[in-house]
C-alpha positions as CSV (number, residue, x, y, z in Angstrom):
1,M,56.2,42.4,-58.2
2,L,56.0,41.5,-61.8
3,N,56.5,43.7,-64.8
4,Y,53.4,44.6,-66.7
5,T,52.7,46.8,-69.8
6,E,49.9,49.3,-69.6
7,N,47.9,46.9,-71.9
8,D,48.5,44.0,-69.5
9,R,47.3,46.1,-66.5
10,Q,44.1,47.3,-68.3
11,F,43.2,43.7,-69.4
12,I,43.7,42.4,-65.9
13,E,41.7,45.2,-64.3
14,K,38.9,44.8,-66.7
15,N,38.6,41.0,-66.5
16,F,39.3,40.0,-62.9
17,E,37.6,40.9,-59.7
18,N,40.9,40.2,-57.8
19,A,42.9,42.4,-60.2
20,A,44.7,44.3,-57.4
21,Q,45.9,41.0,-55.9
22,L,47.1,39.7,-59.3
23,L,48.9,42.9,-60.1
24,A,50.6,42.8,-56.7
25,S,51.6,39.1,-57.0
26,S,55.2,38.2,-57.4
27,S,54.3,34.8,-58.8
28,R,54.4,34.7,-62.6
29,R,52.9,31.2,-62.5
30,E,49.9,32.3,-60.5
31,V,49.1,35.2,-62.9
32,L,49.6,33.1,-66.0
33,L,47.5,30.2,-64.7
34,T,44.7,32.7,-63.9
35,I,44.8,34.1,-67.4
36,E,45.0,30.6,-68.9
37,N,41.8,29.6,-67.0
38,L,40.0,32.6,-68.3
39,I,41.1,31.7,-71.9
40,E,39.7,28.2,-71.4
41,Q,36.4,29.7,-70.2
42,K,35.8,32.5,-72.7
43,G,38.5,32.3,-75.3
44,F,37.4,29.8,-77.9
45,A,35.1,30.2,-80.9
46,P,32.2,28.0,-81.8
47,P,31.2,25.6,-83.3
48,H,34.2,23.3,-82.4
49,Y,35.9,25.5,-79.9
50,Y,39.3,24.8,-81.4
51,D,40.4,28.3,-82.5
52,Y,40.6,31.4,-80.4
53,N,37.9,34.0,-80.6
54,D,38.8,37.7,-80.5
55,F,38.8,37.7,-76.7
56,G,41.1,34.6,-76.7
57,R,43.6,36.2,-79.0
58,K,43.7,39.3,-76.8
59,A,44.1,37.3,-73.6
60,Q,46.8,35.2,-75.2
61,T,48.7,38.3,-76.2
62,V,48.6,39.5,-72.6
63,Y,49.7,36.1,-71.4
64,D,52.6,36.1,-73.8
65,S,53.6,39.6,-72.8
66,I,53.6,38.8,-69.1
67,Y,55.6,35.6,-69.7
68,Q,58.2,37.4,-71.8
69,N,58.6,40.4,-69.6
70,N,59.1,38.3,-66.5
71,E,61.3,35.4,-67.7
72,K,63.6,35.5,-64.7
73,S,60.7,35.6,-62.1
């Protein structure tokens, strides 16, 4: 099982139908790829979709938190 902050848990529970499965996963890679895919779908601001929107910044913060809190996983 991975280490999550309360903010990480809330974000995952709010944005993924399979939140329980993600939170129970022991694969940091699986969780991070899932968040990365969500960022690609909803995380960029128009018109050029180069910069993050507010959702993308929040998702990237969660991604970074999970990455850093589970470096040895």
